[in-house]
FIPA-96170 format. One record per residue (C-alpha): residue in one letter; chain; x, y, z. Coordinates in steps of 0.02 Angstrom, whole numbers. Each point is the difference from the previous one (the first is absolute). Example, Ala and Ser with C-alpha at 12.3 -4.5 7.8 and 13.67 -1.06 7.14 Angstrom:
// FIPA-96170
 aa ch      u      v      w
  A  A    615   -225    390
  S  A     69    172    -33
//
This chain:
// FIPA-96170
 aa ch      u      v      w
  X  A   2889   -238   1489
  X  A    -99    -11   -170
  X  A   -163    -74     13
  X  A     21   -139   -134
  X  A   -213    -21    -12
  X  A     35    183    -93
  X  A    129    -77   -124
  X  A    -88    -48   -161
  X  A     44    -70   -151
  X  A   -102     39   -155
  X  A     42    -24   -201
  X  A     43    169    -49
  X  A   -116    142    -36
  X  A     29    152   -105
  X  A    -20    110    139
  X  A    187    -22     75
  X  A     58     20   -164
  X  A    108    136     66
  X  A     40    -77    173
  X  A     52   -162   -108
  X  A    146     86    -94
  X  A     59     93    140
  X  A     -6   -146    134
  X  A    107   -126   -153
  X  A    105    151    -58
  X  A     25     16    202
  X  A     15   -199     26
  X  A    134    -24   -157
  X  A    121    165     50
  X  A     -4    -78    190
  X  A     11   -177    -14
  X  A    117    -20   -135
  X  A     53    213    -63
  X  A   -123     -1   -165
  X  A      9    173    -57
  X  A   -142     68     -5
  X  A   -109     18   -165
  X  A   -164    -44    -77
  X  A    -47   -187    -34
  X  A    -91    -30   -120
  X  A    -65   -180     68
  X  A    -65    110    169
  X  A    -73    166    -74
  X  A    -97   -126   -112
  X  A    -47   -138    112
  X  A   -169    -26    -72
  X  A     67    -14   -160
  X  A    134    -88     38
  X  A    -44   -101    137
  X  A   -192    -19     11
  X  A    -43    -23   -178
  X  A    135   -133    -65
  X  A    -33   -158    107
  X  A    107     86    158
  X  A    -48     65    171
  X  A     83    141    120
  X  A    -41    -15    172
  X  A     25    155    147
  X  A     -4      2    164
  X  A    -81    123    106
  X  A      6     83    178
  X  A   -105    160     18
  X  A    -20     19   -193
  X  A    193      6     15
  X  A    102   -130   -138
  X  A    107    -98     84
  X  A     36   -153    -99
  X  A    -29    -71   -165
  X  A     28   -168   -109
  X  A    -48    -12   -194
  X  A      3   -140   -105
  X  A     52     19   -194
  X  A     -7   -123   -122
  X  A    106    -47   -139
  X  A    -49   -140   -105
  X  A    -37   -134    106
  X  A    119     60    135
  X  A    -94     91    180
  X  A    156    132     68
  X  A    -32     81    154
  X  A     34    193    -14
  X  A     -8    156    100
  X  A     11    -83    187
  X  A     41    117    133
  X  A    -52     39    186
  X  A     34    164     48
  X  A    143    -13    142
  X  A   -119     51    150
  X  A   -121   -117    -29
  X  A    100   -147    -56
  X  A     16   -167    121
  X  A   -171     37     62
  X  A    -71   -163   -155
  X  A    -66    113   -110
  X  A    138    -54   -123
  X  A    -77   -191     33
  X  A   -169     71    -26
  X  A     39     89   -170
  X  A     93   -158    -53
  X  A   -148   -109     67
  X  A    -99     89   -127
  X  A     86      9   -128
  X  A     35   -194     -6
  X  A   -164    -27     17
  X  A    -50     96   -164
  X  A    135    -76    -88
  X  A    -50   -202     51
  X  A   -190     46    -58
//
């Protein structure tokens, strides 16, 4: 059983650059059968999300990325993006924690 106290939701940090790219590609392939490829927004999270009034969060368990969620702005519209939780960690409340982090940020 996974200890939920060891799961952390943090804003993206560049030390996870390679791990997040792999996580997103694996998630997209597993959940929606999308091919592995370079995804420009994921390769440049700091520039695409963090420096443009957007944001990106990751869920970590023992320093492994197990979830992600992002906010993209298009004009006056906020768009939820890159919302994935590793299938081995689903139904533990991580989805809710990620979404609550996203929602709190948007409301503020």
